[in-house]
C-alpha positions in Angstrom: 20.0 7.4 -11.4 16.4 8.2 -11.9 15.4 5.8 -9.1 17.8 7.5 -6.7 16.5 10.9 -7.7 12.9 9.7 -7.1 13.8 8.5 -3.6 15.5 11.7 -2.8 12.6 13.8 -3.9 10.1 11.6 -2.0 12.4 12.0 1.1 12.4 15.8 0.9 8.7 16.0 0.3 8.2 13.8 3.4 10.6 15.8 5.4 8.9 19.1 4.5 5.6 17.7 5.6 6.8 16.0 8.7 8.4 19.2 10.1 4.9 20.7 10.4 4.3 18.7 13.6 2.9 20.7 16.5 2.5 20.0 20.2 0.3 21.7 22.8 0.4 20.9 26.5 -1.7 22.6 29.1 0.1 24.2 32.0 -1.9 21.9 34.2 -0.6 18.7 32.5 2.4 18.2 34.8 0.1 18.0 37.8 -2.9 16.3 36.0 -0.8 13.3 34.8 -0.4 12.2 38.4 -4.0 13.0 39.3 -5.6 11.1 36.4 -5.7 7.4 37.2 -7.6 6.1 34.1 -7.9 6.8 30.4 -10.0 5.5 27.6 -9.0 5.4 23.9 -11.9 6.3 21.6 -12.3 4.8 18.1 -10.1 6.8 15.7 -12.2 9.3 13.7 -11.2 8.9 10.1 -12.3 11.1 7.2 -11.2 11.0 3.6 -11.3 13.4 0.7 -10.3 12.6 -2.8 -9.4 15.6 -5.1 -7.7 13.5 -7.7 -8.8 13.5 -11.4 -10.4 10.1 -11.0 -12.7 11.3 -8.2 -13.6 14.5 -10.2 -14.7 12.3 -13.1 -16.8 10.1 -10.9 -18.4 12.9 -9.1 -19.7 12.3 -5.5 -19.2 8.6 -5.9 -15.5 9.3 -6.0 -15.4 10.9 -2.6 -14.3 8.6 0.2 -16.2 9.1 3.5 -15.2 8.2 7.0 -14.4 4.5 7.4 -15.9 3.2 10.6 -14.2 -0.1 10.4 -10.8 1.5 10.0 -11.5 3.7 13.0 -12.2 0.7 15.2 -9.2 -1.1 13.9 -6.9 1.8 14.6 -8.4 2.2 18.1 -7.4 -1.5 18.8 -3.9 -0.8 17.3 -3.4 2.2 19.6 -4.4 0.2 22.6 -2.1 -2.7 21.7 0.7 -0.3 20.9 0.4 1.4 24.3 0.4 -1.9 26.1 3.0 -3.8 24.3 5.4 -1.2 22.7 5.8 1.6 25.2 9.3 3.1 25.3 11.8 1.3 27.4 12.6 2.6 30.9 9.2 4.4 31.3 5.9 3.6 33.0 2.5 5.0 32.2 1.0 7.0 35.0 -2.6 6.1 34.0 -4.4 2.8 33.6 -5.6 2.4 30.1 -9.1 1.0 29.8 -9.4 -1.9 27.3 -10.9 -0.9 24.0 -13.5 -3.7 24.4 -14.8 -2.2 27.6 -14.8 1.3 26.1 -16.8 0.3 23.0 -19.3 -1.8 25.1 -20.0 1.2 27.3 -20.4 3.5 24.3 -22.8 1.0 22.8 -24.8 0.6 26.0 -25.1 4.4 26.2 -26.3 4.6 22.6 -23.3 6.6 21.5 -22.4 5.8 17.9 -19.2 6.3 15.9 -20.7 9.4 14.3 -21.8 10.8 17.7 -18.7 11.0 19.9 -16.6 13.4 17.8 -19.0 16.4 18.6 -20.1 15.3 22.1 -18.7 17.1 25.2 -15.8 15.0 26.3 -16.7 15.3 30.0 -20.0 13.5 29.2 -18.1 10.7 27.4 -15.7 10.4 30.3 -18.5 10.1 32.7 -20.1 7.4 30.6 -16.9 5.5 30.4 -15.9 6.1 34.1 -12.4 7.4 33.3 -10.4 10.5 34.2 -9.2 11.2 30.7 -10.1 10.7 27.1 -7.7 10.0 24.2 -9.0 10.9 20.8 -7.2 10.6 17.4 -8.6 12.2 14.3 -7.1 11.3 10.9 -8.0 13.3 7.8 -6.8 11.9 4.5 -6.4 14.0 1.4 -5.6 12.5 -2.0 -4.5 15.1 -4.6 -3.4 12.8 -7.4 -4.5 9.4 -8.7 -2.3 6.3 -8.5 -2.0 6.2 -12.3 -0.8 9.8 -12.5 1.6 9.2 -9.6 3.0 6.1 -11.4 3.4 8.1 -14.6 5.3 10.9 -12.8 7.5 8.4 -11.1 8.4 6.7 -14.4 8.9 9.8 -16.6 9.9 12.4 -14.1 11.1 10.5 -11.1 8.8 12.3 -8.8 8.6 9.5 -6.2 4.9 8.6 -6.3 3.5 11.3 -4.0 -0.3 11.1 -4.0 -1.4 13.3 -1.1 -1.1 13.7 2.7 -2.6 12.6 6.0 -3.3 15.0 8.9 -3.1 13.3 12.3 -4.4 15.0 15.4 -4.2 13.2 18.8 -5.8 14.9 21.8 -6.2 14.2 25.5 -9.2 15.7 27.3 -9.6 15.9 31.0 -12.7 13.8 32.0 -14.0 16.1 34.8 -13.8 19.4 32.9 -13.7 18.3 29.2 -10.6 20.6 28.9 -8.0 19.8 26.2 -4.9 18.9 28.2 -2.5 17.8 25.4 -2.5 17.7 21.6 -0.1 16.5 19.0 -0.6 17.4 15.3 1.3 15.9 12.5 1.2 15.7 8.7 2.5 12.8 6.7 2.9 12.3 2.9 1.3 9.3 1.1 2.4 7.5 -2.0 1.1 4.8 -4.3 3.9 2.5 -3.2 3.5 3.3 0.5 2.5 0.4 2.8 -0.5 1.0 5.1 1.1 -1.1 7.9 4.2 1.2 7.8 2.0 4.3 8.0 0.1 2.9 11.0 3.3 2.0 12.7 4.7 5.5 12.1 1.6 7.1 13.6 1.6 4.8 16.7 5.3 5.2 17.4 5.5 8.9 17.3 2.3 9.4 19.3 3.3 6.9 22.0 6.8 8.3 22.3 5.3 11.8 23.0 2.6 10.5 25.3 2.5 12.8 28.4 1.4 10.3 30.9 4.8 8.7 31.6 7.5 8.7 34.2 11.0 7.2 34.0 11.5 3.9 35.9 13.8 3.9 38.8 17.1 2.2 38.6 17.4 -0.9 40.6 
């Protein structure tokens, strides 16, 4: 009974957080999606903050900073997801630049992982030779330690909730640097949650709402 209650509580927490999704689309997006021929996916910009009791005891050493390796891994995951797992019966209206080419051009231009987040996006697009830039930012917040979450799960049936993740995916027009589309979403995290499931969830929802698409014609 306690296990069922735990699952239900976790579900409602997740539902409450998930409904905070927001989408913005520029009035020019409908036209731009056919004018833009190419798009580059930047490395995902990841930042982490740990407000759990463990981190407070450890001081500054307990704070988790942006993980560059994870950012590049997620960039590759996004690219692969766009290429291999796009929704059925739709085509992308843009050619997606390979992540290898994107990263090589950034490196050749001396643009580091820490640089691109604050750079004008039209300058980055010019460097990459594309019509649009796709940028995902992930902010992780931990509010409770794994040990505390386990204890709550055992004694209270709380479901193991440990914090949340804010995901923001944005498309910028290359020529103007204008934000054309943005999708914001918040997801719950738990000590028993699988990272591969979380990544799959992020990829699936983002790709399904991707604005550069058109339905395939019936044969």
